C-alpha positions, -999 to +999 in steps of 0.1 A: -150+152+758-123+126+753-128+094+772-099+084+794-100+048+807-101+046+845-114+081+849-149+089+863-174+102+837-181+139+843-197+152+811-233+150+823-243+184+808-234+173+773-249+138+780-282+156+789-281+176+757-275+144+736-302+126+755-327+154+748-317+155+711-321+117+709-356+119+724-366+148+702-351+133+670-378+106+671-406+129+682-408+114+717-421+136+746-405+138+780-437+122+794-434+092+771-397+087+778-404+088+815-432+063+812-413+039+790-382+040+814-404+038+845-391+071+858-408+104+865-408+133+841-389+154+867-362+127+869-357+126+832-358+164+830-330+166+856-309+142+836-315+162+804-303+193+824-270+177+835-277+154+864-260+121+864-278+088+861-271+051+870-260+025+846-294+009+849-311+042+839-286+046+811-295+011+798-332+018+799-327+052+781-307+035+754-332+006+750-362+030+747-344+054+724-328+027+703-294+043+707-260+032+721-245+043+754-215+055+734-237+079+715-252+093+746-220+094+767-194+102+741-212+115+710-199+146+694-232+164+689-238+188+718-261+215+704-297+217+713-317+210+681-353+214+671-366+187+647-391+191+620-417+164+612-399+151+582-366+147+601-384+129+629-400+105+604-367+098+587-350+093+621-376+068+631-374+049+598-336+048+601-339+030+635-364+004+621-356-032+612-368-048+579-400-061+595-409-027+609-401-010+576-426-034+559-453-025+584-447+012+578-448+007+540-481-013+543-497+014+565-486+041+540-499+021+511-532+016+529-534+053+537-527+064+501-541+037+478-540+062+449-506+075+456-497+077+419-527+100+413-515+123+442-481+127+426-494+134+391-517+162+404-489+183+418 
């Protein structure tokens, strides 16, 4: 959909698909998104299925999913997509700042103190 200034936004079906993809891309369930946006699962589900939402709801969705309104409203990707664990992890890491990346690294190092040994046995 091409955005035309001064026109009402009407591409809610594709918005819903992009919303669902943004949620799934970071491994977030409908339940968690609803909880974090202070909405019901049914309400979020209706948006993902093409129902419109308010600017305030759009703001909350963007904040929780760490994405822009432009991506949800005008993004080009409109296919439903299933995400694998590795893709979800990469998507989450790509949304992290330097401090969050350091925490993730520290957790991984703590989980795998002998990582070099794991690599050499494969």
